[in-house]
C-alpha positions as CSV (number, residue, x, y, z in Angstrom):
1,M,-23.1,-73.9,-63.1
2,V,-21.1,-74.9,-60.0
3,T,-18.8,-72.3,-58.0
4,Y,-15.6,-73.6,-56.3
5,R,-13.3,-71.6,-54.1
6,A,-9.9,-72.3,-52.8
7,S,-7.1,-70.3,-51.2
8,K,-3.4,-70.5,-50.6
9,I,-0.8,-68.6,-48.3
10,F,2.6,-67.9,-49.6
11,N,5.7,-66.8,-47.7
12,A,6.7,-64.0,-50.0
13,P,5.6,-60.3,-50.6
14,I,2.6,-59.7,-52.7
15,K,4.4,-58.1,-55.7
16,Y,6.8,-61.1,-55.9
17,V,3.9,-63.6,-55.7
18,F,1.9,-61.6,-58.5
19,N,5.1,-61.6,-60.7
20,W,6.0,-65.0,-60.2
21,A,2.2,-66.4,-60.4
22,T,1.7,-64.6,-63.6
23,D,4.9,-65.2,-65.5
24,Y,3.4,-67.9,-67.6
25,T,5.9,-70.4,-69.1
26,E,5.6,-73.7,-71.4
27,E,7.3,-75.5,-68.2
28,D,4.9,-74.5,-65.6
29,N,3.0,-77.8,-65.4
30,L,6.2,-79.7,-64.6
31,I,6.2,-77.8,-61.3
32,W,3.2,-79.8,-60.2
33,G,3.7,-82.8,-62.1
34,G,1.3,-82.2,-64.9
35,K,1.8,-84.6,-67.7
36,H,0.9,-82.4,-70.5
37,R,2.9,-79.3,-71.9
38,R,1.4,-76.2,-72.1
39,V,1.9,-74.0,-75.4
40,I,1.9,-70.3,-74.9
41,L,0.2,-68.3,-77.7
42,L,0.4,-65.0,-76.4
43,K,2.0,-63.2,-73.5
44,T,2.1,-59.5,-72.9
45,K,1.9,-57.5,-69.7
46,S,-1.8,-57.4,-69.5
47,K,-2.7,-60.9,-71.1
48,A,-1.6,-64.5,-71.6
49,V,-3.1,-67.1,-73.8
50,Y,-2.3,-70.6,-73.6
51,A,-3.3,-73.9,-74.9
52,S,-2.7,-77.5,-72.9
53,Y,-4.4,-80.8,-72.5
54,K,-5.7,-82.3,-69.3
55,D,-6.8,-85.8,-68.8
56,G,-10.7,-85.9,-69.0
57,F,-13.2,-87.9,-67.0
58,D,-12.7,-90.8,-69.7
59,G,-8.9,-90.7,-68.9
60,K,-8.3,-89.4,-72.6
61,P,-6.5,-86.0,-73.1
62,K,-8.7,-83.1,-73.6
63,L,-7.7,-79.7,-75.2
64,A,-8.4,-76.4,-73.3
65,V,-7.5,-72.7,-74.2
66,R,-7.1,-70.3,-71.1
67,I,-7.2,-66.6,-71.6
68,V,-5.8,-64.8,-68.4
69,T,-6.1,-61.0,-68.0
70,L,-3.8,-59.4,-65.6
71,N,-4.5,-56.6,-63.4
72,P,-1.0,-55.8,-61.8
73,S,-2.4,-52.6,-59.9
74,K,-4.8,-54.7,-57.8
75,Y,-2.7,-57.8,-57.8
76,S,-5.4,-59.7,-59.5
77,W,-6.1,-61.7,-62.6
78,H,-9.1,-63.2,-64.3
79,L,-9.4,-66.5,-66.2
80,D,-11.4,-67.6,-69.3
81,Y,-10.9,-71.3,-69.8
82,Y,-12.6,-73.1,-72.8
83,G,-12.2,-76.7,-72.6
84,E,-13.7,-79.8,-74.3
85,E,-15.3,-80.9,-71.1
86,D,-16.0,-77.4,-69.5
87,I,-16.1,-73.7,-69.5
88,E,-14.8,-71.9,-66.6
89,T,-14.3,-68.3,-65.4
90,G,-11.7,-67.7,-62.5
91,E,-10.9,-64.9,-60.2
92,Y,-7.7,-64.7,-58.6
93,K,-6.9,-61.8,-56.1
94,L,-3.8,-61.6,-53.8
95,V,-4.0,-60.1,-50.3
96,T,-1.2,-59.0,-48.2
97,L,-1.1,-60.6,-44.7
98,G,2.1,-59.2,-43.7
99,K,5.6,-58.1,-45.0
100,D,6.5,-61.5,-46.5
101,K,3.1,-63.3,-46.3
102,T,0.5,-63.2,-49.1
103,R,-2.9,-64.9,-49.4
104,L,-4.4,-66.1,-52.8
105,D,-8.1,-66.3,-52.9
106,M,-9.5,-68.1,-55.8
107,V,-13.1,-68.2,-57.0
108,F,-14.0,-70.5,-60.1
109,H,-17.5,-70.9,-61.9
110,N,-17.6,-73.8,-64.0
111,E,-20.3,-75.2,-66.6
112,W,-19.9,-78.7,-67.3
113,K,-20.9,-79.7,-70.9
114,Y,-21.6,-83.5,-70.1
115,G,-23.2,-84.3,-66.7
116,K,-21.8,-82.6,-63.6
117,G,-18.2,-82.0,-62.6
118,P,-16.2,-83.0,-59.4
119,S,-17.5,-82.3,-56.1
120,Q,-16.3,-79.4,-54.1
121,E,-14.0,-81.4,-51.9
122,D,-12.4,-83.1,-55.0
123,F,-12.1,-79.9,-56.8
124,Q,-10.5,-78.3,-53.6
125,K,-8.1,-81.1,-53.2
126,E,-6.8,-81.1,-56.7
127,T,-6.5,-77.3,-56.7
128,N,-4.7,-77.5,-53.2
129,E,-2.3,-79.9,-54.5
130,V,-1.3,-78.0,-57.5
131,W,-0.9,-74.6,-55.7
132,E,1.0,-76.4,-52.7
133,K,3.5,-77.3,-55.5
134,Y,3.6,-73.9,-56.9
135,A,4.1,-72.6,-53.4
136,E,7.2,-74.6,-52.9
137,A,8.5,-73.5,-56.0
138,L,7.7,-69.8,-55.6
139,E,9.1,-69.8,-51.9
140,S,12.2,-71.7,-52.9
141,D,12.8,-69.1,-55.7
142,Y,12.1,-66.3,-53.2
143,N,14.4,-67.5,-50.6
144,S,17.2,-68.1,-53.1
145,G,16.9,-64.4,-54.4
146,K,15.7,-65.5,-57.6
147,K,13.8,-62.6,-59.4
148,A,10.1,-63.1,-60.4
149,N,9.6,-62.3,-64.0
């Protein structure tokens, strides 16, 4: 098992960030340039389940299902990820840094089925690239007055 950590700061209040980040849609991958569509299987106030493909180490699409359990009162959520190449759990926790500034802390535990996964540096780089795109979209929505959720 490998543990990865990452964080991202948003220029928006914690409630907005939580609502925006946990409003799962089938178009979310378009925000960061993902080439595979996600399919929402279940979406409630406390849980989201979706399936999608991601490119595997061999370059071929690999199916994965994500189960996300939301905890709005603590501005946090938990991920259970079941993929063809790995199994992952993720903990996401938002922290207020000021009136309009919020930090997202992420901790992932991965178990790779075949060999070892990416290095800490590569995982962080990819995670940061995705969340940088999410931050741009989130902050644009917030600054334009668009409602989250």
